[in-house]
DSSP file (Angstrom, degrees, kcal/mol; ACC not computed):
  #  RESIDUE AA STRUCTURE BP1 BP2  ACC     N-H-->O    O-->H-N    N-H-->O    O-->H-N    TCO  KAPPA ALPHA  PHI   PSI    X-CA   Y-CA   Z-CA
    1    1 A X     >        0   0    0      0, 0.0     4,-2.4     0, 0.0     5,-0.2   0.000 360.0 360.0 360.0 -37.0  155.0  109.6  169.2
    2    2 A X  H  >  +     0   0    0      1,-0.2     4,-1.5     2,-0.2     5,-0.1   0.907 360.0  48.2 -63.9 -41.9  157.5  109.0  166.5
    3    3 A X  H  > S+     0   0    0      2,-0.2     4,-1.2     1,-0.2    -1,-0.2   0.896 111.6  49.4 -67.1 -40.9  159.8  111.7  167.9
    4    4 A X  H  4 S+     0   0    0      1,-0.2     4,-0.5     2,-0.2     3,-0.3   0.904 108.8  52.6 -64.9 -41.3  159.6  110.4  171.4
    5    5 A X  H >< S+     0   0    0     -4,-2.4     3,-0.6     1,-0.2    -1,-0.2   0.836 108.1  52.0 -65.2 -32.1  160.4  106.8  170.3
    6    6 A X  H 3< S+     0   0    0     -4,-1.5    -1,-0.2     1,-0.2    -2,-0.2   0.750 104.2  56.7 -75.6 -24.6  163.5  108.0  168.5
    7    7 A X  T 3< S+     0   0    0     -4,-1.2    -1,-0.2    -3,-0.3    -2,-0.2   0.580  93.9  87.8 -84.3  -7.3  164.7  109.9  171.5
    8    8 A X  S <  S-     0   0    0     -3,-0.6    -3,-0.0    -4,-0.5     2,-0.0  -0.189  94.8 -67.7 -83.5 179.7  164.7  106.7  173.7
    9    9 A X     >  -     0   0    0      1,-0.1     4,-3.0     4,-0.1     3,-0.3  -0.309  49.1-112.4 -67.7 152.2  167.4  104.1  174.1
   10   10 A X  H  > S+     0   0    0      1,-0.2     4,-1.8     2,-0.2     5,-0.2   0.822 112.9  52.0 -61.9 -35.7  168.2  101.9  171.1
   11   11 A X  H  > S+     0   0    0      2,-0.2     4,-0.8     1,-0.2    -1,-0.2   0.903 119.8  34.9 -70.6 -37.9  166.9   98.6  172.5
   12   12 A X  H  > S+     0   0    0     -3,-0.3     4,-2.5     2,-0.2     5,-0.2   0.821 112.8  63.1 -78.7 -34.2  163.5  100.2  173.4
   13   13 A X  H  X S+     0   0    0     -4,-3.0     4,-2.5     1,-0.2     5,-0.2   0.892 100.9  49.8 -59.9 -44.2  163.6  102.4  170.4
   14   14 A X  H  X S+     0   0    0     -4,-1.8     4,-1.9     2,-0.2    -1,-0.2   0.902 112.5  46.8 -64.9 -42.4  163.5   99.5  167.9
   15   15 A X  H  X S+     0   0    0     -4,-0.8     4,-2.2     2,-0.2    -2,-0.2   0.928 114.6  46.4 -66.4 -45.0  160.6   97.8  169.5
   16   16 A X  H  X S+     0   0    0     -4,-2.5     4,-2.7     1,-0.2    -2,-0.2   0.893 111.5  51.1 -67.8 -38.8  158.5  101.0  169.8
   17   17 A X  H  X S+     0   0    0     -4,-2.5     4,-2.7    -5,-0.2    -1,-0.2   0.883 109.8  50.7 -65.3 -37.1  159.2  102.0  166.2
   18   18 A X  H  X S+     0   0    0     -4,-1.9     4,-2.1     2,-0.2    -2,-0.2   0.928 113.2  45.2 -64.3 -44.6  158.1   98.6  165.0
   19   19 A X  H  X S+     0   0    0     -4,-2.2     4,-2.8     2,-0.2    -2,-0.2   0.901 112.5  52.4 -64.1 -40.0  154.9   98.9  167.0
   20   20 A X  H  X S+     0   0    0     -4,-2.7     4,-2.8     1,-0.2    -2,-0.2   0.922 108.9  48.7 -62.8 -44.0  154.5  102.4  165.7
   21   21 A X  H  X S+     0   0    0     -4,-2.7     4,-2.3     1,-0.2    -1,-0.2   0.904 112.3  49.9 -61.4 -39.4  154.9  101.3  162.1
   22   22 A X  H  X S+     0   0    0     -4,-2.1     4,-2.6     2,-0.2    -2,-0.2   0.914 111.5  48.0 -64.3 -43.2  152.3   98.6  162.7
   23   23 A X  H  X S+     0   0    0     -4,-2.8     4,-2.9     2,-0.2    -2,-0.2   0.899 111.3  50.3 -65.6 -40.3  149.9  101.0  164.3
   24   24 A X  H  X S+     0   0    0     -4,-2.8     4,-2.8     2,-0.2    -2,-0.2   0.914 111.1  49.3 -62.7 -42.1  150.3  103.5  161.4
   25   25 A X  H  X S+     0   0    0     -4,-2.3     4,-2.6     2,-0.2    -2,-0.2   0.926 112.5  47.1 -62.1 -45.3  149.7  100.7  158.9
   26   26 A X  H  X S+     0   0    0     -4,-2.6     4,-2.7     2,-0.2    -2,-0.2   0.909 112.1  51.2 -61.9 -41.0  146.5   99.6  160.8
   27   27 A X  H  X S+     0   0    0     -4,-2.9     4,-2.6     2,-0.2    -2,-0.2   0.923 110.7  47.6 -62.8 -43.9  145.4  103.3  161.0
   28   28 A X  H  X S+     0   0    0     -4,-2.8     4,-2.6     2,-0.2     5,-0.2   0.911 112.2  50.2 -63.5 -41.1  145.9  103.7  157.2
   29   29 A X  H  X S+     0   0    0     -4,-2.6     4,-2.4     1,-0.2    -2,-0.2   0.924 112.2  47.2 -61.2 -44.2  144.0  100.4  156.6
   30   30 A X  H  X S+     0   0    0     -4,-2.7     4,-2.7     2,-0.2    -2,-0.2   0.896 111.5  51.3 -65.8 -39.9  141.1  101.6  158.8
   31   31 A X  H  X S+     0   0    0     -4,-2.6     4,-2.7     2,-0.2    -2,-0.2   0.934 111.6  46.8 -61.9 -45.4  141.1  105.0  157.1
   32   32 A X  H  X S+     0   0    0     -4,-2.6     4,-2.4     1,-0.2    -2,-0.2   0.898 113.7  48.1 -65.4 -38.1  140.9  103.5  153.7
   33   33 A X  H  X S+     0   0    0     -4,-2.4     4,-2.9    -5,-0.2     5,-0.2   0.905 110.8  51.6 -68.1 -38.2  138.2  101.0  154.8
   34   34 A X  H  X S+     0   0    0     -4,-2.7     4,-2.9     2,-0.2     5,-0.2   0.925 110.8  48.1 -61.9 -43.8  136.3  103.9  156.4
   35   35 A X  H  X S+     0   0    0     -4,-2.7     4,-2.8     2,-0.2     5,-0.2   0.919 112.0  50.0 -61.2 -42.9  136.5  105.9  153.1
   36   36 A X  H  X S+     0   0    0     -4,-2.4     4,-2.4     1,-0.2    -2,-0.2   0.939 114.2  43.4 -62.6 -46.4  135.3  102.9  151.2
   37   37 A X  H  X S+     0   0    0     -4,-2.9     4,-2.9     2,-0.2    -2,-0.2   0.892 114.1  51.0 -66.4 -39.2  132.4  102.3  153.5
   38   38 A X  H  X S+     0   0    0     -4,-2.9     4,-2.8    -5,-0.2    -2,-0.2   0.916 112.7  45.3 -65.3 -42.1  131.5  105.9  153.6
   39   39 A X  H  X S+     0   0    0     -4,-2.8     4,-3.0    -5,-0.2    -1,-0.2   0.891 113.3  50.6 -69.5 -36.1  131.5  106.2  149.8
   40   40 A X  H  X S+     0   0    0     -4,-2.4     4,-3.0    -5,-0.2    -2,-0.2   0.913 112.9  46.5 -64.9 -41.4  129.5  103.0  149.5
   41   41 A X  H  X S+     0   0    0     -4,-2.9     4,-3.2     2,-0.2    -2,-0.2   0.915 114.3  46.4 -66.6 -42.3  127.0  104.3  152.0
   42   42 A X  H  X S+     0   0    0     -4,-2.8     4,-2.9     2,-0.2     5,-0.2   0.905 114.9  47.8 -67.3 -38.2  126.8  107.7  150.2
   43   43 A X  H  X S+     0   0    0     -4,-3.0     4,-2.9     2,-0.2    -2,-0.2   0.918 113.4  48.0 -64.2 -41.9  126.5  105.8  146.9
   44   44 A X  H  X S+     0   0    0     -4,-3.0     4,-3.2     2,-0.2    -2,-0.2   0.914 112.9  48.2 -64.3 -42.2  123.9  103.6  148.4
   45   45 A X  H  X S+     0   0    0     -4,-3.2     4,-2.8     2,-0.2    -2,-0.2   0.930 114.2  46.1 -63.7 -44.5  122.1  106.7  149.8
   46   46 A X  H  X S+     0   0    0     -4,-2.9     4,-2.6     2,-0.2    -2,-0.2   0.905 113.6  50.0 -63.5 -39.9  122.3  108.4  146.4
   47   47 A X  H  X S+     0   0    0     -4,-2.9     4,-2.9     2,-0.2    -2,-0.2   0.927 111.0  48.3 -63.6 -44.7  121.2  105.2  144.7
   48   48 A X  H  X S+     0   0    0     -4,-3.2     4,-2.9     2,-0.2    -2,-0.2   0.911 111.2  50.8 -62.7 -41.5  118.2  104.9  147.1
   49   49 A X  H  X S+     0   0    0     -4,-2.8     4,-2.5     2,-0.2     5,-0.2   0.926 112.5  46.8 -60.4 -43.8  117.3  108.6  146.5
   50   50 A X  H  X S+     0   0    0     -4,-2.6     4,-2.9     1,-0.2    -2,-0.2   0.920 113.4  48.2 -64.1 -42.6  117.4  108.0  142.8
   51   51 A X  H  X S+     0   0    0     -4,-2.9     4,-2.9     2,-0.2    -2,-0.2   0.900 111.3  50.1 -66.2 -39.2  115.4  104.8  143.0
   52   52 A X  H  X S+     0   0    0     -4,-2.9     4,-2.3     2,-0.2    -2,-0.2   0.937 115.1  42.5 -65.1 -44.5  112.8  106.5  145.2
   53   53 A X  H  X S+     0   0    0     -4,-2.5     4,-2.6     1,-0.2    -2,-0.2   0.892 115.5  51.1 -67.7 -36.1  112.4  109.4  142.8
   54   54 A X  H  X S+     0   0    0     -4,-2.9     4,-3.1    -5,-0.2    -2,-0.2   0.878 108.8  51.1 -65.1 -37.0  112.5  106.9  140.0
   55   55 A X  H  X S+     0   0    0     -4,-2.9     4,-2.9     2,-0.2    -2,-0.2   0.907 110.0  49.3 -65.9 -41.2  109.8  104.9  141.6
   56   56 A X  H  X S+     0   0    0     -4,-2.3     4,-2.4     2,-0.2    -2,-0.2   0.932 113.9  45.9 -63.1 -43.5  107.7  108.0  142.0
   57   57 A X  H  X S+     0   0    0     -4,-2.6     4,-3.0     1,-0.2    -2,-0.2   0.917 113.2  50.1 -62.4 -42.4  108.3  108.8  138.4
   58   58 A X  H  X S+     0   0    0     -4,-3.1     4,-3.0     1,-0.2    -2,-0.2   0.883 109.5  51.6 -64.0 -37.5  107.5  105.2  137.5
   59   59 A X  H  X S+     0   0    0     -4,-2.9     4,-2.5     2,-0.2    -1,-0.2   0.928 112.8  44.2 -65.1 -43.7  104.3  105.3  139.5
   60   60 A X  H  X S+     0   0    0     -4,-2.4     4,-2.5     2,-0.2    -2,-0.2   0.904 115.5  48.3 -68.8 -38.7  103.1  108.5  137.8
   61   61 A X  H  X S+     0   0    0     -4,-3.0     4,-3.0     2,-0.2    -2,-0.2   0.915 112.0  50.3 -63.9 -41.7  104.2  107.1  134.4
   62   62 A X  H  X S+     0   0    0     -4,-3.0     4,-2.6    -5,-0.2    -2,-0.2   0.906 110.7  48.7 -63.1 -41.2  102.4  103.9  135.3
   63   63 A X  H  X S+     0   0    0     -4,-2.5     4,-2.4     2,-0.2    -1,-0.2   0.911 112.4  48.7 -64.9 -41.4   99.2  105.8  136.3
   64   64 A X  H  X S+     0   0    0     -4,-2.5     4,-2.6     2,-0.2    -2,-0.2   0.923 112.7  47.6 -62.6 -43.9   99.4  107.8  133.0
   65   65 A X  H  X S+     0   0    0     -4,-3.0     4,-2.7     2,-0.2    -2,-0.2   0.903 110.9  51.5 -64.7 -39.8   99.8  104.6  131.0
   66   66 A X  H  X S+     0   0    0     -4,-2.6     4,-2.5     2,-0.2    -1,-0.2   0.917 110.7  48.8 -62.6 -42.9   96.9  103.0  132.8
   67   67 A X  H  X S+     0   0    0     -4,-2.4     4,-2.3     2,-0.2    -2,-0.2   0.922 112.8  46.7 -62.9 -44.5   94.7  106.0  132.1
   68   68 A X  H  X S+     0   0    0     -4,-2.6     4,-2.6     1,-0.2    -2,-0.2   0.892 111.8  52.1 -64.5 -38.3   95.7  106.0  128.4
   69   69 A X  H  X S+     0   0    0     -4,-2.7     4,-2.5     2,-0.2    -2,-0.2   0.910 109.7  48.6 -64.3 -41.6   95.1  102.2  128.3
   70   70 A X  H  X S+     0   0    0     -4,-2.5     4,-2.3     2,-0.2    -2,-0.2   0.905 112.4  48.5 -65.4 -40.3   91.7  102.6  129.8
   71   71 A X  H  X S+     0   0    0     -4,-2.3     4,-2.5     2,-0.2    -2,-0.2   0.912 112.4  48.9 -64.9 -41.6   90.8  105.4  127.3
   72   72 A X  H  X S+     0   0    0     -4,-2.6     4,-2.4     1,-0.2    -2,-0.2   0.906 110.8  50.2 -64.6 -40.7   92.0  103.3  124.4
   73   73 A X  H  X S+     0   0    0     -4,-2.5     4,-2.5     2,-0.2    -1,-0.2   0.909 110.7  49.7 -63.3 -41.8   90.0  100.3  125.6
   74   74 A X  H  X S+     0   0    0     -4,-2.3     4,-2.5     2,-0.2    -2,-0.2   0.920 111.5  48.1 -63.9 -43.3   86.9  102.4  125.9
   75   75 A X  H  X S+     0   0    0     -4,-2.5     4,-2.5     1,-0.2    -1,-0.2   0.890 111.0  51.8 -63.2 -38.2   87.4  103.8  122.4
   76   76 A X  H  X S+     0   0    0     -4,-2.4     4,-2.5     2,-0.2    -2,-0.2   0.914 109.9  48.5 -64.2 -42.8   88.0  100.3  121.1
   77   77 A X  H  X S+     0   0    0     -4,-2.5     4,-2.4     2,-0.2    -2,-0.2   0.908 111.5  49.9 -63.9 -41.3   84.7   99.1  122.7
   78   78 A X  H  X S+     0   0    0     -4,-2.5     4,-2.4     2,-0.2    -2,-0.2   0.914 111.2  49.1 -63.3 -41.5   82.8  102.0  121.2
   79   79 A X  H  X S+     0   0    0     -4,-2.5     4,-2.4     2,-0.2    -2,-0.2   0.906 109.8  51.6 -63.8 -41.0   84.3  101.3  117.8
   80   80 A X  H  X S+     0   0    0     -4,-2.5     4,-2.4     1,-0.2    -1,-0.2   0.908 109.4  50.1 -62.1 -41.2   83.3   97.6  118.2
   81   81 A X  H  X S+     0   0    0     -4,-2.4     4,-2.5     2,-0.2    -2,-0.2   0.911 110.5  49.6 -63.6 -41.7   79.7   98.6  119.1
   82   82 A X  H  X S+     0   0    0     -4,-2.4     4,-2.5     1,-0.2    -2,-0.2   0.895 110.7  50.3 -64.1 -38.6   79.6  100.9  116.0
   83   83 A X  H  X S+     0   0    0     -4,-2.4     4,-2.5     2,-0.2    -2,-0.2   0.912 110.7  49.2 -65.3 -41.6   80.8   98.1  113.8
   84   84 A X  H  X S+     0   0    0     -4,-2.4     4,-2.4     2,-0.2    -2,-0.2   0.920 112.4  48.1 -63.0 -42.8   78.2   95.7  115.2
   85   85 A X  H  X S+     0   0    0     -4,-2.5     4,-2.4     2,-0.2    -2,-0.2   0.904 112.1  49.2 -64.4 -41.2   75.5   98.3  114.6
   86   86 A X  H  X S+     0   0    0     -4,-2.5     4,-2.6     2,-0.2    -2,-0.2   0.900 110.7  50.6 -64.3 -40.4   76.7   98.9  111.1
   87   87 A X  H  X S+     0   0    0     -4,-2.5     4,-2.4     2,-0.2    -2,-0.2   0.910 110.1  49.7 -63.3 -42.0   76.7   95.2  110.4
   88   88 A X  H  X S+     0   0    0     -4,-2.4     4,-2.3     2,-0.2    -2,-0.2   0.917 112.2  48.0 -63.2 -42.7   73.2   94.9  111.7
   89   89 A X  H  X S+     0   0    0     -4,-2.4     4,-2.6     1,-0.2    -2,-0.2   0.902 110.4  52.2 -63.3 -41.2   72.0   97.8  109.5
   90   90 A X  H  X S+     0   0    0     -4,-2.6     4,-2.5     2,-0.2    -2,-0.2   0.911 109.8  48.4 -62.1 -42.6   73.8   96.2  106.5
   91   91 A X  H  X S+     0   0    0     -4,-2.4     4,-2.5     2,-0.2    -1,-0.2   0.902 111.7  49.5 -66.0 -39.9   72.0   92.9  107.1
   92   92 A X  H  X S+     0   0    0     -4,-2.3     4,-2.5     2,-0.2    -2,-0.2   0.920 111.9  48.8 -62.8 -42.5   68.7   94.6  107.4
   93   93 A X  H  X S+     0   0    0     -4,-2.6     4,-2.6     2,-0.2    -2,-0.2   0.893 110.3  51.2 -63.9 -40.1   69.4   96.5  104.2
   94   94 A X  H  X S+     0   0    0     -4,-2.5     4,-2.4     2,-0.2    -1,-0.2   0.922 110.3  48.9 -63.4 -43.8   70.4   93.3  102.4
   95   95 A X  H  X S+     0   0    0     -4,-2.5     4,-2.4     1,-0.2    -2,-0.2   0.912 111.7  49.5 -61.5 -42.3   67.1   91.6  103.6
   96   96 A X  H  X S+     0   0    0     -4,-2.5     4,-2.5     1,-0.2    -2,-0.2   0.911 110.3  50.8 -63.1 -41.8   65.1   94.6  102.3
   97   97 A X  H  X S+     0   0    0     -4,-2.6     4,-2.5     2,-0.2    -2,-0.2   0.900 110.0  49.6 -62.0 -41.5   66.9   94.4   99.0
   98   98 A X  H  X S+     0   0    0     -4,-2.4     4,-2.3     2,-0.2    -1,-0.2   0.917 111.2  49.9 -63.0 -42.8   66.2   90.7   98.6
   99   99 A X  H  X S+     0   0    0     -4,-2.4     4,-2.4     2,-0.2    -2,-0.2   0.916 111.2  48.7 -62.3 -43.1   62.5   91.4   99.4
  100  100 A X  H  X S+     0   0    0     -4,-2.5     4,-2.8     1,-0.2    -2,-0.2   0.916 110.6  50.9 -63.5 -42.9   62.4   94.2   96.8
  101  101 A X  H  X S+     0   0    0     -4,-2.5     4,-2.2     2,-0.2    -1,-0.2   0.890 109.8  50.2 -62.8 -38.4   64.0   92.0   94.2
  102  102 A X  H  X S+     0   0    0     -4,-2.3     4,-2.4     2,-0.2    -1,-0.2   0.924 111.2  48.7 -64.9 -43.2   61.5   89.2   94.9
  103  103 A X  H  X S+     0   0    0     -4,-2.4     4,-2.7     1,-0.2    -2,-0.2   0.920 111.7  49.5 -61.2 -43.6   58.6   91.7   94.6
  104  104 A X  H  X S+     0   0    0     -4,-2.8     4,-2.6     2,-0.2    -1,-0.2   0.883 109.3  52.2 -63.1 -37.8   60.1   93.0   91.3
  105  105 A X  H  X S+     0   0    0     -4,-2.2     4,-2.6     2,-0.2    -1,-0.2   0.924 110.5  47.7 -63.9 -43.4   60.4   89.4   90.0
  106  106 A X  H  X S+     0   0    0     -4,-2.4     4,-2.5     2,-0.2    -2,-0.2   0.919 112.4  49.2 -63.8 -41.9   56.8   88.7   90.8
  107  107 A X  H  X S+     0   0    0     -4,-2.7     4,-2.8     2,-0.2    -2,-0.2   0.897 110.3  51.3 -63.6 -38.8   55.7   91.9   89.1
  108  108 A X  H  X S+     0   0    0     -4,-2.6     4,-2.9     2,-0.2    -2,-0.2   0.926 109.9  49.2 -61.9 -43.9   57.8   91.0   86.1
  109  109 A X  H  X S+     0   0    0     -4,-2.6     4,-2.5     1,-0.2    -2,-0.2   0.909 111.6  49.5 -62.6 -40.7   56.2   87.6   86.0
  110  110 A X  H  X S+     0   0    0     -4,-2.5     4,-2.7     2,-0.2    -2,-0.2   0.921 112.4  47.7 -63.6 -42.9   52.7   89.3   86.2
  111  111 A X  H  X S+     0   0    0     -4,-2.8     4,-2.8     2,-0.2    -2,-0.2   0.904 111.7  49.6 -65.4 -40.8   53.6   91.7   83.4
  112  112 A X  H  X S+     0   0    0     -4,-2.9     4,-2.6     2,-0.2    -1,-0.2   0.918 112.3  48.0 -63.6 -41.6   54.9   89.0   81.2
  113  113 A X  H  X S+     0   0    0     -4,-2.5     4,-2.4     2,-0.2    -2,-0.2   0.921 113.0  47.9 -64.1 -43.2   51.8   86.9   81.8
  114  114 A X  H  X S+     0   0    0     -4,-2.7     4,-2.8     2,-0.2     5,-0.2   0.899 111.3  51.5 -64.1 -39.1   49.6   90.0   81.0
  115  115 A X  H  X S+     0   0    0     -4,-2.8     4,-2.8     2,-0.2    -2,-0.2   0.924 110.0  48.5 -62.9 -44.4   51.7   90.7   77.9
  116  116 A X  H  X S+     0   0    0     -4,-2.6     4,-2.5     2,-0.2    -1,-0.2   0.907 111.7  50.4 -61.9 -40.2   51.2   87.1   76.7
  117  117 A X  H  X S+     0   0    0     -4,-2.4     4,-2.5     2,-0.2    -2,-0.2   0.937 112.6  45.4 -64.1 -46.7   47.5   87.4   77.4
  118  118 A X  H  X S+     0   0    0     -4,-2.8     4,-2.5     2,-0.2     5,-0.2   0.916 112.5  51.9 -62.9 -42.7   47.2   90.6   75.4
  119  119 A X  H  X S+     0   0    0     -4,-2.8     4,-1.7     1,-0.2    -1,-0.2   0.917 111.1  47.2 -60.7 -43.4   49.3   89.2   72.6
  120  120 A X  H  X S+     0   0    0     -4,-2.5     4,-1.5     1,-0.2    -1,-0.2   0.908 112.0  50.2 -65.7 -40.1   47.0   86.2   72.5
  121  121 A X  H  X S+     0   0    0     -4,-2.5     4,-0.8     1,-0.2    -2,-0.2   0.866 112.2  47.6 -65.7 -34.8   43.9   88.3   72.5
  122  122 A X  H  X S+     0   0    0     -4,-2.5     4,-0.9     1,-0.2    -1,-0.2   0.781 108.4  55.2 -76.4 -25.6   45.3   90.4   69.7
  123  123 A X  H  X S+     0   0    0     -4,-1.7     4,-2.6    -5,-0.2     5,-0.2   0.813  94.4  69.1 -76.2 -29.1   46.3   87.4   67.7
  124  124 A X  H  X S+     0   0    0     -4,-1.5     4,-2.3     1,-0.2     5,-0.2   0.933 101.0  43.9 -60.0 -49.5   42.8   85.9   67.7
  125  125 A X  H  X S+     0   0    0     -4,-0.8     4,-2.1     1,-0.2    12,-0.2   0.877 113.3  53.3 -63.6 -33.9   41.2   88.6   65.4
  126  126 A X  H  X S+     0   0    0     -4,-0.9     4,-1.7     2,-0.2    -1,-0.2   0.904 109.5  47.3 -65.9 -40.0   44.2   88.5   63.2
  127  127 A X  H  X S+     0   0    0     -4,-2.6     4,-2.0     2,-0.2    -2,-0.2   0.887 109.6  53.7 -68.5 -37.7   43.8   84.7   62.8
  128  128 A X  H  X>S+     0   0    0     -4,-2.3     4,-3.5    -5,-0.2     5,-0.5   0.895 105.9  54.2 -62.6 -37.2   40.1   85.1   62.2
  129  129 A X  H  X5S+     0   0    0     -4,-2.1     4,-2.1     1,-0.2    -1,-0.2   0.891 106.7  51.1 -61.7 -39.7   41.0   87.6   59.4
  130  130 A X  H  <5S+     0   0    0     -4,-1.7    -1,-0.2     1,-0.2    -2,-0.2   0.883 116.9  40.1 -66.1 -35.7   43.2   84.9   57.9
  131  131 A X  H  <5S+     0   0    0     -4,-2.0    -2,-0.2     1,-0.1    -1,-0.2   0.915 128.7  27.4 -79.2 -43.7   40.4   82.4   58.0
  132  132 A X  H  <5S-     0   0    0     -4,-3.5    -3,-0.2     2,-0.3    -2,-0.2   0.707  95.4-128.1 -95.2 -22.0   37.4   84.6   57.0
  133  133 A X  S  <<S+     0   0    0     -4,-2.1     2,-0.4    -5,-0.5    -4,-0.2   0.314  78.2  95.3  90.5 -10.7   39.2   87.2   54.9
  134  134 A X        -     0   0    0     -6,-0.3     2,-0.7     2,-0.0    -1,-0.3  -0.900  65.4-142.1-117.1 150.1   37.7   90.1   56.8
  135  135 A X        +     0   0    0     -2,-0.4     3,-0.2     1,-0.1    -9,-0.1  -0.873  35.3 151.3-115.0 101.1   39.3   91.9   59.6
  136  136 A X     >  +     0   0    0     -2,-0.7     4,-0.6   -11,-0.2     3,-0.4   0.440  58.0  81.0-104.2  -2.9   36.8   93.0   62.3
  137  137 A X  H  >  +     0   0    0    -12,-0.2     4,-2.9     1,-0.2     5,-0.2   0.458  62.9  90.8 -87.8   0.7   39.3   92.9   65.2
  138  138 A X  H  > S+     0   0    0      2,-0.2     4,-2.0     1,-0.2    -1,-0.2   0.948  94.0  39.2 -64.0 -48.2   40.9   96.3   64.7
  139  139 A X  H  > S+     0   0    0     -3,-0.4     4,-2.4     1,-0.2    -1,-0.2   0.887 116.2  52.6 -66.3 -39.0   38.4   98.2   66.9
  140  140 A X  H  X S+     0   0    0     -4,-0.6     4,-2.5     1,-0.2    -2,-0.2   0.902 107.8  52.0 -63.2 -40.8   38.4   95.3   69.4
  141  141 A X  H  X S+     0   0    0     -4,-2.9     4,-2.4     2,-0.2    -2,-0.2   0.919 109.6  48.6 -63.3 -44.0   42.2   95.4   69.5
  142  142 A X  H  X S+     0   0    0     -4,-2.0     4,-2.3     1,-0.2    -1,-0.2   0.917 111.2  50.3 -62.1 -43.4   42.2   99.2   70.2
  143  143 A X  H  X S+     0   0    0     -4,-2.4     4,-1.9     1,-0.2    -1,-0.2   0.919 111.6  48.1 -61.8 -42.9   39.7   98.8   72.9
  144  144 A X  H  X>S+     0   0    0     -4,-2.5     5,-2.6     1,-0.2     4,-0.7   0.876 109.9  52.3 -65.7 -37.0   41.7   96.0   74.5
  145  145 A X  H ><5S+     0   0    0     -4,-2.4     3,-0.5     3,-0.2    -1,-0.2   0.907 110.0  48.7 -66.4 -40.7   44.9   98.0   74.4
  146  146 A X  H 3<5S+     0   0    0     -4,-2.3    -2,-0.2     1,-0.2    -1,-0.2   0.881 116.4  42.0 -67.1 -37.7   43.2  100.9   76.1
  147  147 A X  H ><5S-     0   0    0     -4,-1.9     3,-0.7    -5,-0.2    -1,-0.2   0.424 113.6-114.4 -91.2   0.8   41.8   98.8   78.9
  148  148 A X  T <<5S-     0   0    0     -4,-0.7    -3,-0.2    -3,-0.5    -4,-0.1   0.775  71.6 -54.0  74.1  25.9   44.9   96.7   79.3
  149  149 A X  T 3 <S+     0   0    0     -5,-2.6     2,-0.3     1,-0.3    -1,-0.2   0.533  98.7 139.3  88.6   6.2   43.4   93.5   78.2
  150  150 A X    <   -     0   0    0     -3,-0.7    -1,-0.3    -6,-0.3     2,-0.2  -0.617  49.1-125.6 -86.9 145.6   40.4   93.5   80.6
  151  151 A X        -     0   0    0     -2,-0.3     2,-0.2    -3,-0.1    -1,-0.1  -0.555  23.1-109.2 -87.1 152.2   37.1   92.4   79.3
  152  152 A X              0   0    0     -2,-0.2    -1,-0.1     1,-0.1    -5,-0.0  -0.518 360.0 360.0 -75.5 147.1   33.9   94.5   79.6
  153  153 A X              0   0    0     -2,-0.2    -1,-0.1     0, 0.0    -2,-0.0   0.430 360.0 360.0-102.9 360.0   31.3   93.3   82.1
């Protein structure tokens, strides 16, 4: 078209060359816009492909994380149950220990009382010896020691 416009008469030639330059400019603008839109669309398509694959990866990662979270929660609950059971056992053991200590205290009191009783029984013949001058309680003391302070019936 450019060659044909140059071969025409000068008055028509100037008008046609101006229109031709305008058309070329419009064509170049349209080409650049087409390239821009095509690259934006290809970028958008590539972006969408990446996001879709990323979403699939995110979904699988999310499922993996959910599974690990559920396993961790279950282990935590089991540990809590074991701690509760251990605490219950500890409290039972503590109660048993308190009961044993109380029994031992009562037995100690009984032994101390029995000791005092034997001591008093053994002191009586000794005191009689001091009063009478003769000591007859030696055999009696031995007998009481063998029987633990119990009297014969």
